[in-house]
Residue, then its C-alpha position, 0 to 999 in steps of 0.5 A: m608231699n602224699r604218697k601211695n603205693i599200690s600193691s599188687g599182691s606180689p610176693m617178690e613186692k616185700a622181699i625186694g622192697f618195691s611196690r607196682a605203681s607209686r603214686v606222688g601227687n599227680i603222679i604214678a609210676v607202674a614198675g617192671t611188670a612180668a606177666i605174674g598171676t594170681d597164683g604166682r606161676t606165669v601167664g602165657i609162657n612162651n608167648v609174648y603177645e599174651q604175657t604183655k597183654y596181662c602185664i599191661e592188664i596188671m598195669k592199667k588195674a594199679i593205674e586205676e587203684a591209684g586214681g587215673s585210667l590207660q588217658n593218663v597213661v604218658r609213656t610205656r616201656i616194653m622190655l623183650v629179651d628177644i626183640s624179634t618178637w617185638k611185634e607180638a608186643a605192639k600186637a597187645h600194646g596197641e590193643f591198650f594204646s592206640d587211641i592213646r600213642p604215649a611215647c613207647t619205647f621197646v628194647e631188648v633186655k637179656g634177662f629177666i628174674n623168672k627166665e619164664w619170663l618174655v616181656e616185662t612192662e612200666a608206664d608212666c602217668v601224668l594226672s591232670n590238675e584240676 
């Protein structure tokens, strides 16, 4: 099966050896996505809502580049360094997914690579077999 790797341009991709998203057949998997702007800086410092929104925008772009859309998302994962901020992340998630309603998990983690990151997101997509 052919693999299509999608890059977001993150300088970490080559060093770590990962892609923002990878498509194999009708499956698209989107890696843990942090709110890293095009300038390499964290977007929305100290703001879970803004970071979550930006993460989902990055994921959306990768999914579309892989040939899918947010309508194809069947599962999302929201990882937070402080679970008490889940409502802020949920608000951003709902702005994209309230009608799609993928399976979704919110989980608290100890931390991320960069201490400015308050949230990371992941998504899995299934494209129709037309």
